[in-house]
C-alpha positions, 0 to 999 in steps of 0.5 A: 616216416621211416617207411616213406624214406625207405621207398624213396631210397629204393626208387632212386636206386632202381632209376640209377641201375636202370641208367647204368644198363642203358649206358652199357647197352649203348656202349655195345651198340655205338655202331650197328656194324661193330660186329661186322667190323670185328669180323673184318678185323679178325679176317684181316688179321688172318689174311696178314698171318697167311701172307706172312706164312706164304712169305716165309715159305717162299723165302725158305724155298729160295734158301732151299733152291740156293742150297740145292744150286750150290750143291749141284754146283759143288758136284759139277765143280768136283775136280777129278783126282789124279787117279781118276784121270788116269782111270779114264784114259782109254789105255788104262789096264792095257799094260800087261805086267807079266809075272808080277810079285809084291815083296816086303821091304826091310820094314813091312810097315813102310816099304814094299818091292815090285818084281816083274818079268815082261817080254817087251824091251823097256828102258824102264817103266814108270810107277805112279804112287797114289794116296788114299784120296787118289792124289799122286805122291810119287813117280818112280822108274823101274830098274831093268835087269839083264836080258835072259837068253833062253835055250827054248826059242819058243819062249820069248826073252824077258826083262826083269824089272824091280822097284822099291817104294820106301817111306810109306806110312803104317796103316795107310792105303796106297795105289800103284799104277805102271806106265810104259809111255803109252798104256797103263797097268790096272791099279794095285792097292795095298794097305800097309800094316798098323804098328800094333798088329800083323797077320801072316798066312803060311804055306808049305811046299806048293811044288807043282809041275802041272797047271792043275796042281797050281790051280789046286794051290790057288783054290787052297789059297782062296780058301785060306783067305776066306778063313782068314781075310785079314792078311798082311803078308803071305809066307811060303816055306820053299819049293815053289816049283818041282824043278828050279829051271823049268820055265813052264812050271814058274809060268804055271805058278804065276798063271794060277796064283795071279793077283794073289802074288801082288795084292799083298807082300809075299815072303819066301824061302828057297827050297831044294827043288827051287835050286835044281839045275840052278837057282836063277829063276828063283832069285829073279822072281823075287826082290828082297832087302839086301841085308843078308850075306852078299853071295846069297842075295834074295836067299838070306835076309831079314824083315821087320814086322810089328811085334818081331823080326823074321830072318830067312835062312838058306838051307840049300847052301850048307857050306854057308851055315857058319857065315849065316850063323854069325850073321844071324847072331848080329841080326837077332842081338837087339833086345827089343826085337819082340818075337824072333822068327826063322823062315827056312825050307828044310826042317830041324825036327821033321817026322819024314826026312832026318838030316843031321846037318840041319838038326845041328842048327838047333844049338844056334837057334837056342843060343840066340833065343829064337822063338819060332822056326817055320819050315817045309820040305817034310809034307807033313804038318808037325810041331814041337818045342825043344831045348837041349835035345829035350821036348819042353813046354811052349814057353821054355824052348824054341818052337818048330813048325813044319808046314806040310803040303799046301797044294796036295801035290804029294804027301810023305809018310810019318816014319814009325822010328823012334823020333823023340822030338815028336809032339804034334803031328797031322799025317792025313793026306790033306793040304794045310795052311797056318795063320799067325797073328802078332801083337804086343800081347803075344803070338797066336798060331792056328793050323788048318786042313782043307778036307773033303768035308771042309776046313778043320783046325788041326793045331793051335798055340799061343805064346805070351810076349816077354 
């Protein structure tokens, strides 16, 4: 009985299982085209995805076209700067500025001066000043000086034009263009020194009398720039020419130096050869601050630089030494000046010349705590630090630098007599240039000789700021 029951249960279980399987098969086969529908659905989904992708690409393309169109539109809509408009003028660069020099203002961080000699007769030249973006920010008028009347009729009469630009910003670059009413000059650009540091390039006597000698000076100038490209101002310690009243020598100086005289400010001291037969050609070649003795205009003055003050002393009028000493006391009295520097021609402690009346200035410089005296005249590079007529260490007294010859036009002999102040002397017959860097930390100086085998350093020093 039990056995029959088991077989009966098994029979119904098999029937039940068979029915479930048929239901599953029927569910899978309700529509003969179910697989086709599924494939078509999948295909339809893929087409929709592709359509959406294409729409996205088309939209992105339209956006890119819009961006490109806007960019092109912006390029075509770029407004020319004031400077660009002038540079497109057919007469841009046609104005010859003759003998042009850029000089520093009283504060080298904020002011410069242009001085130019031209044969044309102008009531005044316009000067356009542009900022770094090419926007014109000022228009000034030059001040013409009285006409020269030269005895040499082969040389045209000239006008001297001067103009001072003030209120400039430290560390900013400005561009300058002159205009005579019809033609423009080429553009002159100069970046004002920063308040943190200034770099000076120093030369001794060029003292040329031929174009070849000044061409050599230009080559030495270029070599110095290659060695020391970051120059804010150039100093020349006198004797620009061999004969002060020789127009041809001044012409050679400008012809050979060219843009070197107006791409950066030039600071000079008057030398004994510059005053031969009169100093008029010297004083009319430069325009300096009027803060010195009134009767020594452009020969005695001072300028401020980052980290110090430079006073220019006139050694060619000894009768004024007393007045210049009183003036220097006032100029160098402020305590926060930084480094106190003198630029002059004749040397207090030379190794070739020996001028006692100039050496008496040592006491004046010591009393006023002058740090550095830069001079020329000797055509031999030398350095010494002195106090109370004794050689002292660099940090104790006044340091004197004699710059040597910058053109190589002539060299002097180091005298064999016993000069107690001799310390550093370079007496080889090669041109020399000196570099000076001032900042809040100190004053660094290096002197280089330009030899047949290349440029070599002949001296260096570093003075720590107080």
